[in-house]
C-alpha positions in Angstrom: -19.0 -3.3 -3.1 -15.3 -3.0 -2.6 -14.2 -5.1 0.4 -10.5 -5.2 -0.4 -9.3 -2.9 2.5 -11.8 -4.0 5.1 -11.1 -6.7 7.7 -14.4 -8.1 9.1 -13.0 -9.2 12.4 -13.0 -7.6 15.9 -10.1 -5.1 15.9 -10.5 -4.5 12.1 -7.3 -3.3 10.5 -6.2 -1.8 13.8 -4.7 -5.0 15.2 -2.5 -5.4 12.1 -1.4 -1.8 12.3 -0.5 -2.3 16.0 1.8 -5.2 15.0 3.3 -3.4 12.1 4.1 -0.3 14.2 6.0 -2.4 16.7 7.6 -5.3 14.7 9.4 -5.4 11.3 7.4 -7.7 8.9 10.0 -7.6 6.1 11.3 -11.0 5.2 9.4 -12.8 7.9 7.7 -16.2 7.8 4.1 -15.7 8.9 1.4 -18.0 10.2 -2.1 -16.6 10.5 -4.6 -18.7 12.5 -8.3 -18.4 11.8 -10.9 -17.9 9.0 -11.8 -14.6 7.4 -8.0 -13.9 7.3 -7.3 -13.5 3.6 -7.3 -9.7 3.8 -4.8 -9.9 6.6 -2.6 -12.1 4.6 -2.7 -9.6 1.8 -1.5 -6.9 4.2 1.4 -9.0 5.3 2.3 -9.6 1.7 2.2 -5.9 0.9 4.5 -5.4 3.9 7.2 -7.6 2.5 6.6 -10.9 4.4 8.7 -13.8 3.0 6.0 -16.4 3.3 2.4 -16.4 4.6 0.4 -19.5 5.7 -3.2 -19.4 6.9 -4.7 -22.3 8.8 -8.4 -22.9 9.3 -10.2 -25.7 11.1 -13.1 -26.6 8.8 -13.3 -27.6 5.2 -15.8 -24.9 4.1 -13.5 -22.2 5.4 -10.6 -23.9 3.5 -12.4 -23.9 0.2 -13.7 -20.4 0.5 -10.4 -18.9 1.6 -8.6 -20.6 -1.3 -11.1 -19.1 -3.7 -10.5 -15.6 -2.3 -6.7 -15.9 -2.2 -4.7 -14.0 -4.9 -2.2 -16.7 -6.0 0.3 -14.0 -6.9 0.7 -13.1 -3.2 2.1 -16.5 -2.4 -0.5 -17.2 0.4 -0.9 -20.8 1.4 -4.2 -21.9 3.1 -4.2 -25.2 4.9 -6.7 -27.2 7.0 -5.4 -28.1 10.5 -6.4 -28.3 14.1 -5.2 -25.2 15.9 -4.2 -27.4 18.9 -2.2 -29.9 16.9 -0.6 -28.5 13.7 1.6 -30.3 11.2 4.4 -27.8 11.5 7.8 -28.7 12.9 9.3 -26.9 15.9 10.5 -23.4 15.4 8.8 -22.8 12.0 7.6 -19.2 12.1 8.9 -15.8 12.9 5.5 -14.4 13.6 2.1 -16.0 14.5 -0.9 -13.8 14.1 -4.4 -14.5 15.4 -7.3 -12.1 15.4 -10.2 -13.1 17.6 -9.7 -16.8 16.8 -8.2 -18.4 19.9 -10.4 -16.8 22.6 -12.0 -20.2 23.2 -12.0 -23.0 25.8 -9.1 -24.4 23.8 -6.9 -21.3 24.3 -4.4 -23.0 26.6 -3.7 -25.8 24.2 -3.5 -23.5 21.2 -1.1 -21.2 22.9 1.1 -24.2 23.9 1.1 -25.3 20.2 1.9 -21.8 19.0 4.9 -21.6 21.4 6.2 -24.9 19.9 6.1 -23.7 16.3 7.4 -20.2 17.0 11.1 -19.6 16.5 13.1 -18.5 19.5 12.6 -14.8 19.9 9.6 -15.2 17.5 6.6 -12.9 17.8 3.0 -13.8 18.7 0.3 -11.2 18.1 -3.1 -12.1 19.6 -6.4 -10.3 19.4 -8.2 -11.3 22.6 -11.9 -10.9 23.1 -12.2 -9.6 26.6 -14.8 -9.2 29.4 -14.9 -5.7 30.8 -17.0 -6.5 33.8 -17.2 -9.6 36.0 -20.9 -10.2 35.6 -22.1 -9.5 32.1 -25.8 -9.7 31.3 -27.4 -12.6 29.6 -27.4 -11.2 26.0 -23.6 -10.8 26.3 -23.2 -14.4 27.6 -25.4 -15.6 24.7 -23.2 -13.9 22.2 -20.1 -15.5 23.6 -21.8 -18.9 23.9 -23.1 -18.9 20.3 -19.6 -18.0 19.1 -17.8 -20.5 21.3 -16.0 -17.7 23.0 -14.3 -17.8 26.4 -13.3 -14.2 27.0 -10.5 -13.2 29.3 -10.8 -10.5 31.8 -9.1 -7.4 30.2 -6.9 -6.9 33.3 -5.5 -10.5 33.2 -4.1 -10.7 29.6 -0.5 -9.7 30.3 -0.3 -11.9 33.3 -1.6 -14.9 31.2 1.1 -14.6 28.6 3.9 -13.9 31.1 3.0 -17.0 33.0 3.6 -18.9 29.8 7.1 -17.5 29.5 6.3 -14.9 26.9 7.8 -11.4 27.1 5.2 -8.7 26.5 6.3 -6.3 23.8 3.2 -4.1 23.7 -0.5 -4.2 24.2 -3.3 -2.0 22.9 -6.9 -1.8 24.1 -9.1 -1.7 21.0 -12.4 -2.1 22.8 -13.6 1.3 21.6 -13.3 0.1 18.0 -15.6 -3.0 18.5 -18.4 -0.7 17.6 -16.7 0.0 14.2 -16.5 -3.8 13.6 -20.2 -4.3 14.3 -21.3 -1.3 12.3 -19.2 -2.5 9.3 -20.5 -6.0 9.7 -24.1 -4.8 9.9 -23.5 -2.8 6.7 -22.1 -5.8 5.0 -25.1 -7.9 6.2 -28.0 -5.6 5.5 -26.9 -3.0 3.0 -24.5 -4.6 0.6 -25.3 -8.3 0.5 -26.7 -8.0 -3.0 -23.5 -6.4 -4.4 -21.2 -9.2 -3.1 -20.0 -11.8 -5.7 -20.9 -15.4 -5.1 -17.4 -16.1 -4.0 -17.6 -13.2 -1.5 -21.0 -14.5 -0.2 -19.5 -17.9 0.4 -16.4 -16.5 2.1 -18.4 -14.3 4.5 -21.2 -16.9 5.0 -20.4 -17.8 8.6 -19.7 -14.2 9.5 -23.0 -13.0 8.0 -25.0 -15.7 9.9 -23.3 -14.8 13.2 -23.6 -11.1 12.8 -27.4 -11.1 12.3 -27.9 -11.5 16.0 -24.6 -10.1 17.4 -24.5 -6.7 15.7 -28.0 -5.9 16.8 -27.4 -7.1 20.4 -24.1 -5.1 20.7 -25.4 -1.9 19.1 -28.8 -1.7 20.6 -28.4 -3.3 24.1 -25.2 -1.6 25.2 -22.6 -4.3 24.5 -19.8 -1.8 24.6 -20.1 -1.7 28.4 -19.3 -5.4 28.7 -17.4 -6.6 25.6 -13.8 -5.6 24.9 -10.9 -6.4 22.6 -7.2 -6.2 23.2 -4.2 -6.7 20.8 -1.2 -8.0 22.7 2.3 -8.6 21.1 4.5 -11.0 22.9 7.9 -12.6 22.2 8.9 -16.2 22.8 11.9 -16.6 25.0 15.1 -17.8 23.3 
């Protein structure tokens, strides 16, 4: 199976395209936060980024990401806490995170991102959102199992503005969550035998999580309650 052009994260390739359509990536120093981000790093490389660093929070993700990285693309994968990185102030032109900071640690992570972003630097966040105030139990179970603290879809802009970011653009990608779950289910059930051992290791956590999530979302009406928004914001100078 060819997985080179597929991003198995909520928002799929559409979050990256949202950023690319609004911000020049040529010559930029990029930080990507979260596992399953190697394909995203390759897209940044193909778009002319100067340097690309991925940070993950667990050793298994570190090893598996490094195995999948094409050394010719100059992508560096490092192990760090998202709330307390090793980077100096004003290190990056762009910080990109796709469905990886919608957790109870969001406030601390965003504070750290603001510290390591250059003045006028860009943050692109893919936020998992709640479309209704009282979602059913199966939706809460999905979020609980994934350590997800979703934001109300109407509150995202206000959240980042309160933290002194300027909103450049936002895009509701909720309708494309179904694409993500369908692709993930296909990976899980139809193509697992065609994955290489390295690919199986790389997607191990995703495959385990998707076994329950994809069925719950697709069969129980998750699209009425679960959303996803890409928001692009700029740090003040």
